[in-house]
C-alpha positions as CSV (number, residue, x, y, z in Angstrom):
1,M,123.1,115.0,78.7
2,T,122.8,113.0,81.7
3,T,122.6,109.3,81.5
4,Y,120.5,107.0,83.9
5,F,121.0,103.4,84.0
6,D,117.9,101.0,84.7
7,R,118.1,98.9,88.1
8,S,118.7,95.8,86.0
9,V,121.9,97.1,84.4
10,L,123.5,98.4,87.3
11,V,122.5,94.7,89.2
12,R,124.2,92.8,86.2
13,A,127.1,94.9,86.6
14,Y,127.6,94.1,90.2
15,A,126.3,90.4,90.0
16,P,128.8,88.0,88.2
17,G,127.0,86.3,85.3
18,I,126.8,86.2,81.3
19,T,125.5,89.6,81.0
20,T,128.1,91.0,83.4
21,S,130.5,92.2,80.6
22,V,127.7,93.5,78.6
23,A,126.4,96.0,81.3
24,L,130.1,97.2,82.4
25,A,131.0,97.9,78.7
26,L,127.5,100.3,78.7
27,I,128.6,102.0,82.0
28,Q,131.9,102.3,81.1
29,R,130.8,104.6,77.8
30,V,129.5,107.0,80.4
31,K,131.4,109.7,82.1
32,P,130.7,109.4,86.1
33,P,129.2,110.0,88.1
34,I,126.2,108.1,87.3
35,P,123.2,109.0,89.0
36,L,121.7,106.6,91.6
37,T,118.3,107.3,93.1
38,H,117.8,106.4,96.7
39,L,115.1,103.9,95.7
40,H,117.8,102.2,93.3
41,R,119.9,101.7,96.4
42,I,117.2,99.4,98.1
43,E,116.3,97.9,94.8
44,I,119.9,97.1,94.1
45,R,120.8,95.9,97.0
46,N,117.6,93.5,97.1
47,A,118.1,92.2,93.7
48,L,121.7,91.2,94.4
49,R,120.5,89.4,97.8
50,L,117.4,87.5,95.9
51,K,120.0,86.4,93.5
52,R,121.4,84.7,96.4
53,G,118.6,83.4,97.4
54,R,118.1,82.0,94.3
55,G,121.5,80.2,93.9
56,E,122.3,82.5,90.9
57,I,125.5,83.8,93.1
58,T,127.3,82.4,96.1
59,E,127.7,84.2,99.6
60,A,131.3,85.3,98.6
61,E,130.1,86.9,95.3
62,L,127.1,88.7,97.2
63,S,129.2,90.2,99.9
64,A,131.7,91.4,97.1
65,A,129.2,92.8,95.0
66,L,127.7,94.5,97.9
67,R,131.1,95.7,98.8
68,L,131.9,97.4,95.3
69,F,128.4,98.6,94.5
70,Q,129.2,100.7,98.1
71,G,132.5,101.2,97.1
72,D,131.3,102.8,94.0
73,I,128.8,105.1,96.0
74,D,131.4,106.0,98.1
75,A,133.9,106.9,95.5
76,G,131.5,108.9,94.1
77,R,131.4,106.8,90.9
78,L,127.5,106.6,91.3
79,D,125.8,109.9,92.9
80,L,123.0,110.2,95.0
81,P,121.0,113.4,94.1
82,V,120.5,115.6,96.9
83,Y,116.7,116.3,97.6
84,E,113.7,116.5,100.1
85,L,112.0,113.5,99.9
86,A,108.9,114.6,101.1
87,A,108.6,117.7,98.7
88,L,109.6,115.3,95.7
89,F,106.8,113.0,96.5
90,H,104.4,115.5,97.2
91,R,105.3,117.4,93.6
92,A,105.1,113.4,91.9
93,E,101.6,113.1,93.5
94,S,100.3,116.6,92.2
95,L,101.8,115.9,88.9
96,S,100.0,112.4,89.0
97,D,96.6,114.3,90.0
98,K,96.7,116.4,86.5
99,P,94.6,115.1,83.7
100,T,96.1,113.2,81.0
101,T,95.5,112.5,77.2
102,S,95.5,109.4,75.7
103,T,97.1,108.6,72.2
104,P,94.3,108.1,69.5
105,G,93.8,104.5,68.9
106,T,95.2,103.3,72.5
107,H,92.6,103.6,74.8
108,T,91.3,100.1,75.6
109,G,88.2,100.8,77.5
110,H,89.2,99.4,80.6
111,T,89.1,101.0,83.8
112,P,91.1,100.1,86.8
113,C,89.7,97.0,89.1
114,S,86.3,97.1,86.8
115,G,87.2,94.4,84.8
116,G,87.0,96.0,81.7
117,T,83.7,96.8,79.5
């Protein structure tokens, strides 16, 4: 079975903080490579830079985190899937166009941008 990690776990693994050891412990339980989407690459780098902008990490810690992250990609510990992005988004859009069913008792009566009923 393939294990995917949420961006927040991966960010915690690279940015030093109180939850870094927890994130690393979770990641170390999984046999590499860990799947990493192209969107993850952008989100993780942005989140690390945001931590710097908020003063949560230093410039040196940001540089180290970005270096480690790229190093894990280059070493194959984080694995980018091979896919044609246009085809992937076309497939996602076609799935989105299909009707869905609601779980009994979960319909709120609200419609997007209508302000509810």
